N, C-alpha and C positions, 0 to 999 in steps of 0.2 A: 499025723496031722493031715487033715484033708484040705485040699485046695478047692475053693469054690470059684467057678468062673461065671462071670456075668457078661452078657452081651450088651454093648452100648452102641447106639447108632453113631455115625460119623458126626451128625449135627449136634447130638447131645454132648459128644466128647469135645467138640469145638466150643460149645456154649459153656461147659464146665471149666475148660481151660481159660476162657476169657474171664469168667467170674473169679477164678483163682488169681489170675494176673491183675485184675482190677482190685481185688482185696489186698494183694501185695503192694500195689501202687498206693492205695490209700493208707496202708500201714507205714510205708516209707515216707509219705507226705506228712503223716502225723508225727513220725519221729523227727523229721526235719523241722517241723513247727515247734516241737518241744525243745529241740536244741537251740533254735533261734530264740525262743522264749527265755530259756535259761541264760543264754548269753546276754540278752537284753536286761534281764533281772540283775545280772552281775554288774553290768554297766550302770544301771540305775542305783544299785547299792553303793558303788564307788563314787558316783556323782553326789549322792546324798551325804556320804561321809565327807567329801570335799566341801560341800556347802556347809555342813555342820562345823568343820574346822575353820572355814573362812568366817562364819558368823562368830565363833568363839574368839578368833583373832581380832575381828572388828570390835567386839565387845571389850576386849582387853585394851585396845587402842583408845576406845571411847572413854573408858574409865581413866586411863592415864591422862587423856586430854582434859577431862573434868578436874582432875587433881591439880593441873597447872593453871586453870582459870582462877581469878580472884573470887573470893566468896563475899557475899554481902552479909555483914554482921548486924544483927538487930538486937537491941537491948531487950531485957525481959519485960520492961514496961511496955514497949512497943508490941511485943508478942501478946501480952495479956489484953491490951486495949484494942489490938487489931489495927493500929495505926502504923503504917509503914509506907515505903515508897511503892509497894506492890499492892496497895489497897484495892485497886480495881480488880485484880485477879482474885483476891480473897472474897470480895463482894460477889463476883460472878459465880464463884463456887457455891457460896451459901445460897444465892438466889436459885441456882440450878437444882439444888437439893430441895428447897422449899416449894418451888413453883409446881412441879408435877404433882405433888401431894394435894395441893389446893385445886388444881385444874381438873383432875380426874372426876371428882364428884360433880363439879359444875358442868363439865362436858356431858357427863352421863345424864344429868337432869335435863340439859338442853336437848339431847338426843331423844330422851323419853318424851319430852314435851312435843317435839317435832313429830315423832312417831304417832303420838296421840292425836295431833292435829290432822295428820294424813289419814288416820283411821276414821276420824269424824267426817272429813270431806268425802271419803269413800262411802260412808254410811249415808250421807246426804244424797249422793249420786244414785244410790241403789233404789 
């Protein structure tokens, strides 16, 4: 085995040592950031699990509370005719379902009409 010797200036040797040390420093910083990231992810995961359990527990409590409240009983005739104590809520729901369907074409026509008027005014100005 032959040994090859290379002559390196003192300044080159110092620069290469600095570069090696800077690379090592950056690698160590990267490792530290990765460890911190992993620890934060573990904390995040545990917090998510805790929140999930808390929400599940609150949901169970909410359901048990709902079971203890008295329920309003409506006869079949009231349900069919839609007459009950909660008529205003039923009316609001049906109105909200019907209104948007009717308003969209009207709005579209109005917008198209206004757009046409603006185009005509622009044409008159030109």
